[in-house]
C-alpha atoms as one frame of an Amber mdcrd trajectory, in Angstrom:
protein
  71.111  99.045  81.579  71.943  99.496  77.901  75.353 101.245  77.937  77.444
 102.383  74.970  80.153  99.850  74.141  83.058 101.826  75.704  81.187 102.249
  78.996  80.051  98.619  79.118  83.651  97.520  78.565  84.854  99.808  81.358
  82.326  98.266  83.741  82.750  94.613  82.796  86.259  94.010  81.473  88.657
  96.953  81.731  89.799  96.158  85.268  91.382  92.943  83.990  93.481  94.716
  81.321  97.040  93.305  81.301  98.513  96.795  81.478  97.930 100.508  80.882
  98.966 100.310  77.227  96.369  97.632  76.487  93.722  99.544  78.457  94.344
 102.746  76.473  94.423 101.066  73.052  91.282  99.001  73.662  89.360 102.000
  74.986  90.479 104.084  72.014  89.375 101.425  69.547  85.956 101.208  71.193
  85.511 104.979  71.098  86.387 104.961  67.400  83.934 102.155  66.735  81.286
 104.169  68.586  81.778 107.009  66.106  83.940 109.371  68.141  86.331 111.265
  65.826  89.602 110.775  67.715  93.150 110.582  66.385  94.947 109.525  69.538
  94.867 109.043  73.290  97.167 109.434  76.287  97.179 107.927  79.769  99.502
 109.169  82.536 100.111 107.362  85.832 102.268 108.469  88.758 104.582 105.732
  90.051 106.471 105.325  93.354 109.934 104.929  91.854 113.308 106.430  92.889
 113.967 107.777  89.371 110.704 107.782  87.384 107.931 110.116  88.541 105.306
 109.461  85.863 104.725 107.089  82.959 102.667 108.177  79.972 101.305 105.854
  77.282 100.505 107.404  73.895  98.130 105.688  71.455  97.760 106.696  67.817
  94.494 105.732  66.132  95.967 105.632  62.620  98.470 102.883  63.449  96.948
 101.461  66.668 100.480 101.663  68.114 101.246 102.565  71.723 104.530 104.132
  72.836 105.659 105.110  76.314 107.157 108.352  77.621 108.845 108.663  81.015
 108.992 111.707  83.274 111.902 111.635  85.691 111.727 112.810  89.276 114.715
 115.159  88.932 113.407 116.810  85.737 110.999 119.769  85.552 107.390 118.634
  85.523 106.098 118.136  81.997 102.769 117.365  80.364 103.958 114.799  77.859
 100.476 113.464  77.122  98.873 116.849  76.474 101.820 118.059  74.394 101.787
 114.917  72.232  98.017 115.013  71.759  98.158 118.690  70.765 100.250 117.673
  67.773  97.392 115.441  66.558  94.389 117.715  67.007  92.121 119.416  69.572
  92.682 118.017  73.079  90.177 116.816  75.669  91.765 115.805  78.977  90.644
 115.013  82.517  92.246 113.941  85.770  90.591 110.727  86.990  90.387 111.407
  90.739  90.849 114.205  93.252  94.596 113.871  93.894  97.398 115.535  91.942
  98.803 112.022  91.532  95.552 110.658  90.060  95.658 109.220  86.503  95.194
 111.620  83.599  93.245 110.444  80.548  93.241 112.521  77.370  92.163 112.335
  73.749  93.028 114.161  70.535  90.155 114.842  68.190  89.987 115.459  64.469
  89.294 119.103  63.690  86.246 119.721  61.515  86.431 121.483  58.177  85.612
 124.882  59.680  88.597 124.623  61.999  86.485 123.933  65.073  86.875 121.293
  67.745  85.959 117.674  67.227  84.485 117.587  70.703  81.043 119.119  70.598
  78.528 118.726  73.448  77.674 115.124  72.521  81.292 113.984  72.181  82.396
 115.864  75.301  79.514 114.324  77.229  80.575 110.804  76.206  84.179 111.497
  77.206  83.062 112.768  80.597  81.130 109.541  81.080  84.197 107.568  79.966
  86.267 109.408  82.562  83.695 108.707  85.273  83.455 104.999  84.412  87.272
 104.778  84.234  87.767 105.533  87.931  87.568 101.931  89.185  89.583 100.145
  86.453  92.254 102.854  86.448  92.543 102.627  90.240  93.209  98.893  89.863
  95.728  99.459  87.078  97.493 102.225  89.010  97.762  99.982  92.063  99.278
  97.165  89.980 101.752  99.539  88.336 102.723 100.996  91.712 103.310  97.515
  93.120 105.395  96.581  90.080 107.486  99.763  90.371 108.205  99.141  94.045
 109.138  95.506  93.462 111.415  96.408  90.541 113.162  99.095  92.602 114.006
  96.599  95.355 114.271  93.286  93.505 115.136  94.101  89.890 112.928  93.626
  86.855 113.259  89.861  86.321 112.973  88.948  89.992 110.052  91.338  90.466
 108.229  89.742  87.549 108.696  86.306  89.101 107.367  87.465  92.472 104.382
  89.203  90.849 103.626  86.016  88.952 103.169  84.267  92.298 106.577  82.650
  92.881 106.325  83.175  96.650 106.851  79.747  98.198 110.047  79.326 100.192
 112.505  76.895  98.639 111.112  77.254  95.127 113.144  78.449  92.195 114.626
  77.475  88.872 118.069  76.540  87.677 119.353  78.984  85.092 122.621  79.567
  83.282 124.099  83.005  83.750 127.229  85.086  83.787 127.803  86.477  87.269
 129.441  89.716  88.357 130.652  90.198  91.927 132.264  93.497  92.876 133.127
  95.524  95.948 135.167  98.507  97.053 138.677  98.072  98.404 139.502  99.162
 101.971 135.908 100.262 102.532 136.052  99.635 106.288 139.129 101.833 106.758
 137.615 104.566 104.595 134.340 104.530 106.503 136.204 104.933 109.818 137.584
 108.330 108.755 134.655 109.569 106.643 131.452 111.272 107.760 128.446 108.952
 107.301 126.631 111.217 104.826 129.800 111.548 102.740 130.251 107.773 102.824
 126.664 107.229 101.698 127.213 109.609  98.769 130.344 107.673  97.814 128.482
 104.360  97.965 125.631 105.744  95.866 128.115 106.981  93.253 129.837 103.578
  93.184 126.589 101.674  92.892 125.393 104.038  90.143 128.427 103.171  88.019
 128.191  99.429  88.503 124.410  98.985  88.437 124.055 101.430  85.535 126.505
  99.385  83.480 124.849  96.092  84.458 121.406  97.318  83.424 122.721  98.922
  80.224 123.908  95.524  78.995 120.851  93.505  79.973 121.933  92.269  83.401
 120.177  92.499  86.731 121.507  93.491  90.132 120.427  90.817  92.597 121.604
  92.563  95.736 123.775  95.195  97.341 125.670  93.787 100.328 127.387  96.579
 102.232 129.709  97.969  99.554 129.363  94.853  97.399 127.270  94.065  94.324
 126.054  90.728  92.973 124.607  90.824  89.453 123.616  88.249  86.856 123.375
  88.156  83.067 121.011  85.236  82.403 121.072  83.191  79.237 117.695  84.031
  77.747 115.421  81.488  76.111 115.414  83.546  72.921 119.193  83.700  72.587
 119.702  80.002  73.320 117.061  78.647  70.936 118.739  76.225  68.567 122.229
  77.242  69.733 122.960  76.908  73.437 126.562  77.985  72.915 125.447  81.279
  71.386 123.336  82.070  74.439 126.301  81.374  76.721 128.539  83.644  74.635
 126.007  86.473  74.616 125.680  86.399  78.398 129.449  86.410  78.912 130.049
  89.164  76.351 127.364  91.285  78.028 129.046  90.813  81.411 132.439  91.772
  79.975 131.012  94.911  78.383 129.328  95.820  81.656 132.521  95.475  83.664
 134.399  97.558  81.079 131.754 100.274  81.348 131.970 100.095  85.152 135.734
 100.629  85.025 135.343 103.631  82.736 132.685 105.085  85.012 134.816 104.615
  88.104 137.857 106.166  86.410 135.785 109.274  85.716 134.415 109.270  89.268
 137.932 109.106  90.706 138.890 112.155  88.616 135.913 114.050  90.024 136.756
 112.987  93.574 140.400 113.985  93.122 139.313 117.473  92.021 137.234 117.644
  95.224 140.178 116.607  97.381 138.687 113.160  98.056 140.401 109.780  97.938
 139.825 107.484  94.950 137.582 104.429  95.278 139.570 101.352  94.221 137.483
  98.271  93.622 137.667  94.635  92.663 135.326  92.715  90.345 135.096  89.130
  89.201 133.209  87.401  86.394 132.178  83.760  86.227 129.706  81.687  84.232
 127.663  78.699  85.339 124.393  77.356  86.661 122.651  78.994  89.613 119.477
  78.336  91.563 117.426  81.523  91.301 114.479  81.733  93.654 113.093  82.174
  97.180 115.269  81.519 100.198 114.802  82.650 103.791 112.694  82.373 106.910
 109.052  81.392 106.900 107.905  85.025 107.021 110.886  86.859 105.462 112.117
  85.791 102.030 114.906  86.879  99.736 114.684  86.341  95.978 118.294  85.611
  95.173 120.786  83.208  93.618 122.760  80.419  95.239 124.990  77.637  94.012
 128.617  76.744  93.407 128.899  79.393  90.674 127.921  82.118  93.174 130.460
  80.803  95.685 133.209  80.747  93.059 132.660  84.269  91.764 132.709  85.603
  95.331 135.983  83.824  96.118 137.468  84.916  92.792 136.684  88.559  93.568
 138.600  88.164  96.838 141.681  87.284  94.774 141.753  90.698  93.053 143.724
  92.449  95.794 146.408  89.739  96.252 146.945  89.633  92.474 146.899  93.420
  92.110 144.067  93.387  89.572 140.783  95.254  89.487 139.031  92.597  87.365
 139.477  88.824  87.348 137.730  86.469  84.944 137.206  82.738  85.316 138.052
  80.160  82.693 134.337  79.525  82.161 133.886  83.098  80.926 137.138  83.056
  78.968 135.891  79.992  77.070 132.798  81.911  75.989 134.293  85.106  74.613
 136.443  86.309  71.744 137.767  89.155  73.917 141.551  89.034  74.343 142.342
  88.093  77.934 145.606  87.633  79.844 146.008  84.193  81.501 147.175  84.315
  85.108 147.356  80.559  85.640 145.315  78.341  87.914 144.591  79.391  91.476
 143.119  77.629  94.473 140.124  79.465  95.877 139.128  79.119  99.519 136.354
  76.552  99.920 136.448  75.564  96.220 137.686  72.019  95.571 139.122  72.439
  92.079 141.668  75.084  91.056 140.234  77.868  88.889 141.803  79.130  85.671
 142.054  82.889  86.113 142.320  85.604  83.463 142.649  89.384  83.500 141.944
  92.209  81.096 145.134  93.158  79.216 144.779  96.851  80.122 144.290  96.151
  83.851
């Protein structure tokens, strides 16, 4: 069968597109090469994510650039693709499938000189065929995006990417350098004994929002929530450490320090809100350390956890346990202190349970 180039590509190659943005741009370029007068395209996919409801990719023919727009679950439903395309020209759009959550593919045409639509019967017919031939590749893309969204929600972006890349064997992993953040609420057990479960869950969600939001804002990744505790990492990236390993170490430690400062500010505001509601504050402790960790798959034969282990993880956990005895909300190890220009207050060396060597401990001056 002799198919037009866009349709042949949809049949033979589109299902292997690396992602929705590449799919949209390649299809747009092929439509242009086939003589279709389009100025842009949009592709919207629904995703199973706790915050994001839909992702829309917008392609502009003039620049061949693709940008992404997000629609959040708590926001009123919008038609970002259609609205953006309408700013470029006449719009042709179709839902690819019977469900309300099916992908939406749209194109902006170039209005003719008489002010009419670019999509006459011939052009509209080709776009209908494009939509029909797009069903299978878009179903594959949507499934991959849904899987990625679910993995990211439960594992974090970096860990999810590793799992998707096939890092599934138990006992496999890589040694990386990272700043580590360990934090938990103070007196959580006593508070939970006198608090209704749904109120306690709301408090935990608010606490995790402040900590995880700050971690993500400064390039870190939450590895796990353990009860009321959080373990997060700020890896030294290959890009930052190229040619200057020390710079990469400093960047990771500075990011962790900024994240913990943002967490403290967020919790201070939350405590004000809770006080106005007649609720008790949520005191917490947090510790920062820097070192090497083994990041990978650990667990039973049929139930794995993608996490971090190593002496650095043990130390940061023990250091966090020292916050309450020392009356501090944040403690910082000497390894982090050696990699930052931030002014810190030395608290001397302390012996940590299960750790052979004493640890130099620092605090934030305002703590």
